[in-house]
PLY file of the C-alpha trace (Angstrom):
ply
format ascii 1.0
element vertex 273
property float x
property float y
property float z
element edge 272
property int vertex1
property int vertex2
end_header
1.30 13.86 -18.44
-2.09 15.19 -17.38
-1.71 18.95 -16.87
-3.40 18.70 -13.45
-0.48 16.63 -12.16
2.59 18.35 -10.84
6.14 16.99 -11.08
7.64 15.65 -7.86
10.18 18.48 -7.90
7.28 20.73 -6.83
6.65 18.79 -3.61
7.30 21.00 -0.57
9.49 19.19 1.95
9.49 21.64 4.85
7.88 19.96 7.84
7.47 16.61 6.08
7.70 13.89 8.74
7.09 10.63 6.96
6.25 8.57 3.91
3.46 6.07 3.46
4.20 3.89 0.43
2.53 1.12 -1.47
4.78 -1.85 -2.33
3.77 -3.73 -5.50
4.62 -1.78 -8.66
5.44 1.28 -6.54
8.60 -0.01 -4.89
8.91 -3.12 -7.04
9.59 -3.53 -10.74
8.59 -6.76 -12.42
7.86 -8.29 -9.03
11.36 -7.58 -7.66
12.66 -4.96 -5.23
15.58 -3.23 -7.00
18.70 -2.49 -4.95
18.32 1.20 -5.79
14.88 1.25 -4.17
16.05 -0.43 -0.96
18.98 1.98 -0.88
16.58 4.90 -1.25
14.52 3.59 1.68
17.65 3.38 3.83
18.75 6.89 2.88
15.30 8.32 3.57
15.25 6.67 7.00
18.73 8.00 7.82
17.57 11.44 6.72
14.89 11.33 9.41
11.80 10.31 7.46
9.50 7.75 9.08
8.63 5.10 6.49
5.44 3.03 6.66
4.49 0.63 3.83
0.73 0.49 3.21
0.00 -2.63 1.22
-2.46 -5.30 0.27
0.18 -7.89 1.10
-0.18 -10.37 3.93
0.45 -10.28 7.65
3.38 -12.60 7.01
4.95 -10.06 4.69
4.32 -7.33 7.27
6.19 -9.34 9.92
9.21 -9.79 7.66
9.21 -6.16 6.54
9.01 -4.73 10.06
11.95 -6.89 11.14
14.19 -6.41 8.10
13.37 -3.12 6.36
14.10 0.40 7.64
10.44 1.06 8.51
8.52 2.08 11.61
5.31 0.13 10.94
3.40 -1.73 8.23
-0.26 -1.38 7.28
-1.11 -4.72 5.63
-3.99 -6.60 4.04
-5.44 -3.39 2.59
-5.89 -1.82 6.03
-7.16 -4.90 7.82
-4.29 -4.80 10.25
-1.30 -2.82 11.46
2.02 -4.11 12.78
4.18 -1.68 14.75
6.63 -1.62 17.64
5.64 -0.34 21.04
7.88 1.91 23.13
9.82 -1.13 24.34
10.45 -2.19 20.76
8.06 -5.16 20.93
6.03 -5.83 17.72
2.30 -5.33 18.24
-0.64 -6.29 16.01
-3.65 -4.04 15.68
-6.76 -5.30 13.84
-9.60 -3.41 12.23
-12.07 -5.44 14.36
-12.19 -8.01 17.16
-10.02 -11.05 16.24
-12.90 -13.52 16.80
-15.09 -11.65 14.35
-12.23 -11.41 11.86
-11.79 -15.22 12.01
-15.52 -15.74 11.46
-15.47 -13.39 8.47
-12.55 -15.31 6.91
-14.55 -18.55 7.02
-17.33 -16.88 5.04
-14.82 -15.43 2.55
-13.30 -18.89 2.01
-16.72 -20.31 1.11
-17.44 -17.59 -1.43
-13.90 -17.68 -2.87
-14.25 -21.41 -3.54
-17.36 -20.73 -5.60
-15.73 -17.88 -7.51
-12.71 -20.01 -8.43
-15.01 -22.82 -9.59
-16.76 -20.43 -11.95
-13.56 -18.62 -12.97
-10.86 -21.32 -12.83
-8.21 -19.02 -14.26
-8.00 -17.43 -10.79
-6.07 -19.16 -8.01
-5.42 -18.40 -4.37
-2.42 -16.10 -4.03
0.69 -17.87 -2.80
0.77 -15.62 0.27
-2.82 -16.40 1.25
-1.66 -18.88 3.91
0.03 -15.98 5.70
-3.04 -13.73 5.84
-4.98 -13.01 9.01
-7.82 -10.79 7.76
-8.52 -10.86 4.02
-8.21 -13.34 1.13
-6.19 -12.78 -2.02
-6.73 -14.33 -5.44
-3.87 -14.19 -7.92
-4.78 -12.73 -11.31
-1.31 -12.31 -12.83
1.55 -12.64 -10.33
2.39 -16.35 -10.71
-0.08 -17.29 -13.47
-0.87 -16.01 -16.98
-2.73 -12.71 -16.77
-6.48 -13.17 -16.35
-8.67 -11.13 -18.70
-9.99 -7.92 -17.17
-13.62 -8.85 -17.77
-13.09 -12.07 -15.78
-11.52 -10.07 -12.93
-14.52 -7.75 -13.02
-16.86 -10.76 -12.99
-15.12 -12.19 -9.92
-15.31 -8.87 -8.07
-19.03 -8.64 -8.88
-19.60 -12.14 -7.50
-17.89 -11.28 -4.23
-19.89 -8.09 -3.88
-23.15 -9.89 -4.63
-22.28 -12.19 -1.70
-22.03 -9.17 0.61
-18.24 -8.97 0.63
-15.80 -6.24 -0.33
-13.46 -6.90 -3.26
-10.97 -4.87 -5.23
-8.11 -5.56 -7.63
-4.53 -4.52 -7.04
-1.87 -4.78 -9.72
-1.40 -8.49 -8.90
-4.31 -9.73 -6.73
-8.01 -9.52 -6.08
-8.29 -8.73 -2.37
-11.49 -9.81 -0.64
-12.68 -8.91 2.86
-15.73 -8.43 5.02
-16.43 -5.26 6.92
-15.63 -1.61 6.44
-11.90 -0.94 6.37
-9.38 0.43 3.94
-5.78 1.52 3.74
-6.32 5.15 4.77
-8.36 4.59 7.94
-5.69 2.27 9.35
-2.90 4.65 8.32
-4.71 7.45 10.15
-5.19 5.22 13.21
-1.44 4.63 13.20
-0.80 8.38 13.25
-3.35 9.08 15.99
-3.15 5.99 18.22
0.48 4.90 17.86
2.29 8.15 17.20
-0.14 10.28 19.23
-0.50 12.82 16.44
-3.32 15.33 16.17
-5.65 14.79 13.23
-6.49 16.04 10.70
-3.50 18.39 10.74
-0.91 15.60 10.84
-1.97 14.46 7.37
-0.17 17.48 5.92
3.13 16.22 7.34
2.98 12.86 5.56
3.32 11.91 1.91
1.76 8.91 0.21
3.02 7.29 -2.99
1.15 4.55 -4.85
0.31 3.08 -8.21
-3.16 1.52 -8.38
-6.90 2.01 -7.79
-6.67 0.13 -4.49
-4.68 3.15 -3.24
-7.67 5.44 -3.78
-8.39 6.05 -0.09
-4.79 7.10 0.49
-4.78 9.50 -2.46
-7.96 11.05 -1.05
-6.77 11.21 2.58
-3.33 12.78 2.11
-2.98 16.14 0.36
0.63 15.36 -0.56
-0.10 12.31 -2.69
2.14 10.96 -5.45
1.53 8.48 -8.24
4.33 6.62 -9.97
3.98 6.95 -13.72
2.46 3.50 -14.32
-0.65 4.74 -12.50
-1.54 6.93 -15.49
-3.12 4.04 -17.42
-5.60 3.45 -14.57
-6.26 7.02 -13.51
-9.87 6.85 -14.75
-10.60 4.32 -11.98
-9.73 6.82 -9.25
-12.30 9.17 -7.66
-9.42 11.41 -6.52
-6.18 11.66 -8.50
-2.80 12.18 -6.82
-1.50 15.73 -6.86
1.97 14.76 -8.09
3.28 12.24 -10.62
6.75 10.85 -11.21
8.22 10.75 -14.71
9.40 7.16 -14.24
7.26 4.18 -13.36
7.46 1.46 -10.74
10.56 1.37 -8.54
12.38 3.94 -10.68
9.57 6.37 -9.94
10.03 5.88 -6.20
13.78 6.49 -6.57
12.97 9.70 -8.48
10.76 10.83 -5.60
13.38 9.88 -3.00
16.07 11.86 -4.78
13.94 14.98 -4.57
13.19 14.48 -0.87
16.82 13.74 -0.07
18.07 16.76 -2.02
15.96 18.96 0.26
16.61 17.14 3.53
18.32 19.02 6.33
19.77 15.77 7.67
20.84 14.46 4.27
23.34 11.58 4.55
26.78 12.62 3.41
26.90 10.17 0.49
23.68 11.56 -1.05
24.83 15.17 -1.04
27.49 14.73 -3.69
0 1
1 2
2 3
3 4
4 5
5 6
6 7
7 8
8 9
9 10
10 11
11 12
12 13
13 14
14 15
15 16
16 17
17 18
18 19
19 20
20 21
21 22
22 23
23 24
24 25
25 26
26 27
27 28
28 29
29 30
30 31
31 32
32 33
33 34
34 35
35 36
36 37
37 38
38 39
39 40
40 41
41 42
42 43
43 44
44 45
45 46
46 47
47 48
48 49
49 50
50 51
51 52
52 53
53 54
54 55
55 56
56 57
57 58
58 59
59 60
60 61
61 62
62 63
63 64
64 65
65 66
66 67
67 68
68 69
69 70
70 71
71 72
72 73
73 74
74 75
75 76
76 77
77 78
78 79
79 80
80 81
81 82
82 83
83 84
84 85
85 86
86 87
87 88
88 89
89 90
90 91
91 92
92 93
93 94
94 95
95 96
96 97
97 98
98 99
99 100
100 101
101 102
102 103
103 104
104 105
105 106
106 107
107 108
108 109
109 110
110 111
111 112
112 113
113 114
114 115
115 116
116 117
117 118
118 119
119 120
120 121
121 122
122 123
123 124
124 125
125 126
126 127
127 128
128 129
129 130
130 131
131 132
132 133
133 134
134 135
135 136
136 137
137 138
138 139
139 140
140 141
141 142
142 143
143 144
144 145
145 146
146 147
147 148
148 149
149 150
150 151
151 152
152 153
153 154
154 155
155 156
156 157
157 158
158 159
159 160
160 161
161 162
162 163
163 164
164 165
165 166
166 167
167 168
168 169
169 170
170 171
171 172
172 173
173 174
174 175
175 176
176 177
177 178
178 179
179 180
180 181
181 182
182 183
183 184
184 185
185 186
186 187
187 188
188 189
189 190
190 191
191 192
192 193
193 194
194 195
195 196
196 197
197 198
198 199
199 200
200 201
201 202
202 203
203 204
204 205
205 206
206 207
207 208
208 209
209 210
210 211
211 212
212 213
213 214
214 215
215 216
216 217
217 218
218 219
219 220
220 221
221 222
222 223
223 224
224 225
225 226
226 227
227 228
228 229
229 230
230 231
231 232
232 233
233 234
234 235
235 236
236 237
237 238
238 239
239 240
240 241
241 242
242 243
243 244
244 245
245 246
246 247
247 248
248 249
249 250
250 251
251 252
252 253
253 254
254 255
255 256
256 257
257 258
258 259
259 260
260 261
261 262
262 263
263 264
264 265
265 266
266 267
267 268
268 269
269 270
270 271
271 272
C-alpha cells in the first residue's frame, strides 16, 4: 500500500452524517451485489448514516435503487441528474441543465456515438443506455469481451474531438455534453435538498469509490476512501483518496462499514457482538 494512504481504521467517525458511494466495483464484485454488502448498507442506515450512491449508472437504475435500497437519494449518470424524495416522500428528479437542452444534447451524442462505434466496432451501447436521460454509455467489458485500453482511449479522444465529454468507468465509457460531474451534483444535494451549509458540510460526509471517474468526489470530500482495486489506476487520479481498504470491491466496502459500525453510537444490536 502507498505510504500516503491511511487504513480505514484511522477514519474519524465523530460527527459523520452520511456516505456517498460509487456502485460498480465498489459495492459490487464481479458485477454482482453480494449479500454482505447489502446487509452492510442496511446496518449503516439503521445506525443513522444517510447513504447516497453516486454512480455513472442510468436514471432507470436510480429509480430502482431509490425505491428498493436503504438510501436517501441517488446521483446518477455521472452527475447528470439526481433523484431524491421531497418532504412528502415523493420522488423528484433534478437535472444538471434544462430538460429541453439535455434532450438536444443527447441527439448530438447519439450521432457521434454511431460514428465511434463504426470505427471501433468492439464497443457497443451499454444495455442500460435505453434507461438513460442525460448521458450515453458504451460497454467496454461488462457484457462483451474486454476492449483493449488503446481502443478505449481512441474512442474517448474521438468524443472529445467532437466537443463532447467522455470518460471510462470500470465497465463503460460515459459520454455527455456540458459541464457536470459527480461531485457538483452531490454538493447540490447537500445544499439544495438537505439545506446544509457548504463547504463545511463536506467534512461530515465520506465518499468511497474505485475508479478515475470518481476523481471529482475524491477531490471534493476530505474523508475519501478507495477500495483496494483502485490502486492499479491511482496514477490516473489528480487527487488520491486519503484512506484505502485492504480488500477490494464489495469486500472493501464491507471492511469500511465494519469500522463505521464499530464506532457508531446507534449501532444495531446484532452488529455489536
